[in-house]
N, C-alpha and C positions, 0 to 999 in steps of 0.2 A: 850677370846675365848674356849669354850669349844664344840669340833665337840662328838658330840655323848652326846650330852646335855640336848633331849630331855623329861628321866627318872633317875631314879636306883641315880649311884655314880652321875655323869653329871649333870642331874639337882641338886643334891643336892651340889657340889662344885661352880655353879654355882648363887644361892641361895647366901650362903654363903661370895660367891667373891664379889654381888652386895648389900648386907647387909654391906658389912665391903667401900662401894663408888666405886664400879669397875661398870667401863660401860660393858657387858657383851654383848657381839655375841655369840652364842650357834646355834646348829646345831641337825637335826632330819630327817626320813627320810622322815615324810607324814608330811602335816598340820594339822591333828590335831594334833597331838602329839606335835608339833610347839606349835602353840597357847593354848594347856592343859598347858607346861611347863609354858609357857609369865603367864598368870594367875599366878600359882608360882611366879615365877621370880621381875614381876614386873615394873617396870619402868623404871627399866638401864639395862633394859635385851632387845637385840633385836633379833628375833629367827628367824632362816632362813630354808626353806628347800631343805636338802643338801645331797649326797648319797657321800660317800667320796671313793669307789670306782668308780670314774666315775670320771675323769681329769677334764672334762669342770667343773663339780662341783665344782670342789677345784678351779677352776682358777675362777669364779664364786664367790665362798665365800674369794678369798683375793681379786680379787674386791672390796667389798660391807666393805669389814676391813677395808680395807684402806680406802676408801670415809667416813665411820662414823669413824674413831677412829682415823686417821691418820696413827700412828703404831698400833704395837701388842707387847706387852711386859708379858703375859704369852700364851703359848697355852696348852692346856688340851688335847692326841688327846683321847676318852674313846673311838669313834666309831670303834663296833667291825666290819667287812668285814668278 
């Protein structure tokens, strides 16, 4: 999982993990950023609009990750607050 994976280092990290065969959940704060990154990250990526400064968004992200992956092996907290 890459929190703050819509652009820059976070997006590049998600892309690298995906190329290595990992299923990647990534977040960005806007729908447009999620859609743009999704095109770059490809079919092994699941993008979610999420703001890590909001506890309700973190709870929703954890639930989605558990539903999609069962467990999270790596967490890259790249989001700036």
